[in-house]
N, C-alpha and C positions, 0 to 999 in steps of 0.2 A: 386240215387241222394238224397242228404240230404236236409232237410227244410232250413238249414242255407245257403247252396249253392244257393238254389232258391232265398232266400231273398236277398242275395248279388247281384245277377243278376238283381233283380227287382229294387233295390235301387241304382244301379250303374248309374252314370251320370257325365257329364262334369261339371267342376267348373271353373268359370271365374277368372283369375288372376288379380292382380292389375298392369295394364300395360298402357302405353300411348295410346291414341285414334288414333293409326296409324296402317296401315297394316304391318304385320311382314312377311318378305319374306324368312327367313332362320333361322336356329338355330345351335348352337355348344356348346361345353363344354370343359373346362380345369379343371380337377379335379371336385371339388364341385361348381365351378362357371359356371353358364350358361349364354349364350349370344344369342341375337337375332338381326338380321339386319332389319331395319325399312324403311318405306316410308319417305323420306325427313327428317330423324331424326337421321341418323347414327346408332350407336350400343348402345343397352341397355344391362344391365347384371342383374343377380339375384344371391344372395348368400343364399337364403332360399328355395332351391329346386324348383324355378320357381314360387313361390307364389306372389312375388312382383318384379318389374323390375325398374331399375334406370339408368340414363344416364351414358354411358362410351364412350363419343363421342367428347371429346375436340379436336377441329380442324376439325371434320367431322360432325358437328351438323346438317347441312342442306343437307347432301348427302343421296341418295338412296343406300341402301346396299342389294344387291341381292344374294350375295354369301359369305359364311364364311367357312374357313378351319383352322385346327389346326395342327401346326408343333412343336411338343414338348411343350414348354411353350409359343410359339408365336401364336398369333391370326392373321389370314390373312383375310382381307375384300375386296371383289370386289364391287366397288362403282360406282356411276355416274360420278366420277372424277378420275378413275383409281384404282390402288391397294394400300392399306395401310396396314401396319404391326404394331402390338402392342406387346411389350414384358412385359407389366405390367398390364395385365387384363383390357385393355382399358383405362388405366390412361392417356396415350398419344399415338399418332399415327404418323408414318413416311410414307410419300408417296414414292412408289417405281415404277416408271413409265418409266424409260429410255428404249427406243425402243418400248414402247407400243403406237402404232400409233393411236389407238382409245381408249380413256379412259372411254367410256361408257361400263362397264363390266356387263354382264348379268349372267355369270356362272363361277364357279371355280371348278377345279379338282386337287387334290394333289395325286401323285403316287410316293412314296419315295421322291426323291429330285426334281422330275419333277412337276412343277406347271403350269397348263394350265388355260388360261383366255379366255372365250368366249365373243366376242364383236360384234358390228355391222359390223365390217370389218374383220371378221374371227377369228381365234384362234391364240393366242400367247403363247409361251413356255418360261419359265424361269427355269434355273437350279440352281439359287442362291437366291431363296426365293424372287424374284421380283426385285432384284438389276438391272438386265438387262433382256430384252425380245427380242425374235426372232419370226417373223411370221412363222407359219406352216400351209399353206393354199393351197398347191398344190392339185387341184381337188375339193376344197371345195367351196360352194356357199358363197361368201363374200358380197352379196348384202343385206343380212338381218341378224338379230341378231342371235347369237348362244345361244339359250334359255336354253339348257341343255347339259351337258357333263358327261358321265359315263364311267367307265372301266369295262371290262368283260374279264377275262383271260389276254391274250396278246393284246387284241383289245381295241380301244377307239371309242365311239360312240358319235355323235353330233346331236342334234335335232334342226331343222330349219323349217321355213315356207315352204320350198321346199322339206322337207322329212328328212330322217335319213342318215347320212354319217358315214362311217366306216374307221378307220385307223389301220393297223397292225404294223406300224413302228414309233410309238410315234408322229404321226401327220405329218411326212414328206410327205405322200401322202394320199389322201382320195378318197373313192369310194361311190357313192350314192347307197343305198340299200333300195329300195322301192317296190319290187315285192309283189303284194297283197294289197298294200295300195291304196284305191280308192280316199282318200283325204289325202294329204301329209303334212299338217301343224302340226308339232310336237313341243310341248313346254315342255314336261316332259318325262323323261326316268328313268327306274328302272330295277334292275337286281335281279332275284330270281333264284338262282342255275344256271341251264342251260338255263333259259328262260329270254328273254329281253322284257320288256314292253315299249310301246311308246304311248303317249297320248297328246291330245290338243283339247279343245272343245269337240265335239262329235266324234272325231277321237280317237279310242282306239284299239291298235293292240298288238299282241304278236308274238315273233319269237323264235323258238327252234334251229335254225341253224345259229346263229350269224348274223341275219339280211338278209340272202339270200332270205327268204320267210316270209311273214307276214300273220296272220289270224286275223280276227276281234274279239274283245272281247265284248261280249254282255252285257254291263252294262247299256247302254242307258241313260247315264248321261254325262253332260259336264265336262270334266276332267280339274281340276285346279292344281292338284298336285298328285304325286305318291311317294310311299315309300314302302320298304320291311323291315320287322322285324320279327324274329322268325318264318320264313317260311310262313308268311302271307303277302298278298298284300293289301296295304292300298291305297284307291283312294279318294282324296279330290275332291269334285264336287260342283256344284252350289246348290245342295240340301243336302249338308252335307257330312259325311265321311262314306265310305263303305269298308267292309273288306271281303276278300276271303281267305279261308284256303285250297282251292283246285286249285290253279294256275289260278284263274279267271273264273272257270267254273260256279260258283254261288257266290252271294254276299249277305251280310247282312249289313243293315244300323246300325250305332252306333251313334245315334244323341241325346240320352236322355240328357236333361240339356241345350241344345242349345236354347231351347225356341221355340215359335211358329213362329218366324220370319225367313225370308230367311237368310241362312248361307252359304256363299261361302268359302270353306276350301282351302286356297291358299298355305299353307305350313304345314308340319308335321315333327316331329322328336321324336325319343325315346331317352330319357336321363335318366340314372339310371333306376328306376322302373316305371317311368311315361311316358306317351305319351303326347306330346304337339300339339295343332292345332291352327293355326292362321286363323281367319275369316276376310273377307274384303268385299269391294264393297259397302255395305250399313252400316254394323256395324263392326268396326275394333276392334277385341278383341283377346287376347291370352287365350286359355283354356287348362286345364290339367286334367288328371285322371290316376289312376294306369293302366299300360298296362295289368295287370291281369284281369281287368274288361272288356276288349274288347272281346265281345262274338264271338265265332266262329259258332254261329247258322246260319242256311241257310234258305233263303226264298224259299218257294215252287214255282216251275216254272210250268206254264201250259204246257201240253204235246202235244197240237195240236191234231194230229190224233192218238195219243197213247191211247190204251184202257187198263188201268191198275187198279187194285183194291187190297185193303188190308182189310181183315176182320178176326176177329173183330178188331176194332181199336177205343179206347184203348183195350189192352189185357194183360193177365198175363205173357206174354213172348212167347206164341205160337200163330202164325197167319198164314192165308192162303194168298199167293201172287199169283195173277192171271193176265194174259195178253195175247194178241194175236199178231201174226206176229213175225218178227225177232227181238229179244231183245238182246242187247249187254251190256257189262260192268255193271253187276248188283253187287252193293256193298252196305254195310250198315256202316255208321259212327256214332260215338257218338258225344256229343256236343263239344268235344275237337278236332274234326277233325281226330280222329284215326279210321282206318278201322278195324272193328271187324268181318266182314263176307263178303265173296265173292261167286259168282256163275259163272260157265262157260257160254259162249254165248249159247243162245237157238234159234235154227233156226225155231222152230215151236211153239213159244209162251211159256208160263210158267203157271203152276198150281201146286204149291207145298206148303208144310207146312214148315215154318221157325221156328226154336227153338232157342230163345235167353234167356231161363230161367236161364242160368248161369251168365247173366249180371245183373247189378243193375237196379232198377226201374228208369224210367225217359224218356227223349226225345231222339229219334234216327232218322236218316235220311237215306232213301233208294234212291240210285242213279240208274237211268236207262238211256240207250241210244238206240234210234231206228230211223233208216233212217235219221241220221244226227241231230235228235232232242234230247235234253236232258230234263230229268224230275227229280225232287226231290220230294219225298213224306215223310211226317212226320209219324212216328209211335210212340205210347206211350205205355210203359210198366208200368202197375200199380199194 
C-alpha cells in the first residue's frame, strides 16, 4: 500500500452540490446531461457532471417525481400526477396517462419496450412509452403503494407494505414471496448477480432463490434506499451510506464530508465516474464523490463466543492464527475485496502460521464463521 493511496483514502469525502433545498428521489442521465426528480419541484438537470442543478420542469414545477427512466433520448418521469415524457432534455413535458387509473406514481421500470408504473392501485403496463396503459394486477396487493419494482432475469419483483410480489409473465400474474420475512414492509429492492435484496425501515433481507426464501441482513440500520454498482451493495440509511463488498456479510460506513448532523440517504445513483447521494428529512441536499473513493474496508464484527487470536499484529507478513471449536470459511481479503488466501474448514480449531510475505504491506481482513456467527479481524502487514 503506497502513502499516496492512504492519503487519498484519508482525504476522500462527500461534496455538496449546488441544488435546490428539496429531497431528490431519483437520478438518470442522457449522455452528459444528468437529471434528478425532486419533492414537489419536478425535474432538475445538470450539464456540469452534477456540480450544479437547474430547473427542467416546465409544466411539472409542483409535482413530486419519484421515478425516472431513459428510453433512447427520451426521459420518462413518474410523478404525483401521472407519467410525463420529455424528448428535449426536460425543456418541455407531455402527459401520457390514458388508462392509468391511478396517477400517483411511486416507481418506474423499463424493460425493452415494456414500461411498468407502480401506483397506489397496483401496477400498470405500457407497450408504447406511456401512450396507453393496462392494469397488470392479478394476485397483487392493490391496497397500498408499489414502492419499488425491479427485474431479475425473466422475473419482476414488486415491493409493498405487505411484502414482496413476484411475476414471471410480465405482470400478468403475481405471487407473494415472503417466506423468512418476519416484518414484510418493503420499500426498496436491488439485484446483485443471483441475489435479490429487499429493505424498508429496519427490515432488510436477501434471497438467493428468486424470493422463495429470505434471510435477514444484519446491518442494523433503517433502510431508506438500496443500490448495486460494481459488485458492491450500497445501503442508504438514517445514519448515512453503508457499502458491502461481500454480498451483505459485512458493511463499511462511507460518510466523510456529510458533517456531524443527521443524514438520511434517500436515493443514490452512479453516473459516469461519480456516485450521487440525496439526503433528506432534516437537511435536503445532493452530494457527490468519485466512485473510486468508496472504500471497501470492512468493520470488525464482535464474535460472541468465538475465541480467535492473531499474533503478532501488526507483523512483517507472517503471523499465527489460533482459535478453538469448529471454524468454517476462513479467508483473507485485501482492501479491494479480493480474496488472497483461503483455508479448509477445521473441525477441531486452528493453530497455524499464515505467510503473506508475497503481498504488499497494508491492511487485510480475515473472515471466520463459527456456529452461525461471523467475525472479521483486521491484520496489518508492515
